[in-house]
N, C-alpha and C positions, 0 to 999 in steps of 0.2 A: 398660119393665117388662112382663112377660108377663101373660096374663089371670088367672093364679092369684095370689092374695095371697101375699106373702112376709113372713115374720117377720124383724125385725131384732134380732139378739142382740148387745147391747152388754156382753158378758161374755167373759172368757177362761177360764171354768170348763170343764174337760174334761167334767165330769159333766153340765152343762147341755147341751153340744153333743151328748153321747151320748144324752141323753133325747129330744132333738128328732130326731136322726138315726135312732134305732131304729125309730120308726113311719113314717119317711120324710117328716117335716115339713120343707119347704124353708125355709132361713134363710140370712141373710147377716150379715156384720158381724164384729166382733172386740172385744177389750177396750177399754173406755173409757180415755182418757188422763188424765182429770181426777181431782182429789182427791175422795174420798167422806167426808172427815172433816167432821162437822157444825160449823157455826159456833155460837158461844156464844148460847144462847137460842133457837136455831132449833128449831121443832117438827116432828114427823114429816111431816104432810101437805105443807107447803111444801117440805120437804127432798126428798121423793120426787118431787114434781112438777118441781122444779128439776133434779134429776138426770136425769129422763127427757127433759126438753126439751134439756138440754145434750148428752146422748148421742145424741139424734136429730139434732141439728145436726152433731155430729161425723161421724156416719155419712153424712149427706147430703153433707158436704164431701169425703169420701174419693173418690178416683178410682173410678168405677163404683158409687158410693153410690146409695142409693134416693132 
């Protein structure tokens, strides 16, 4: 990894990519492959944390991942 921090975007949203690219913010990644459907009784804080960890592991496992 270079000296500059790099943002990992786990999203396929063209709008999010555009918003980062417009000011020249470097980023890597792509859409997450896992389900984002919440489990019964799951509250937002654990849900968001779990999604973030899963997406980070996915990106790290990709060839050239961070």
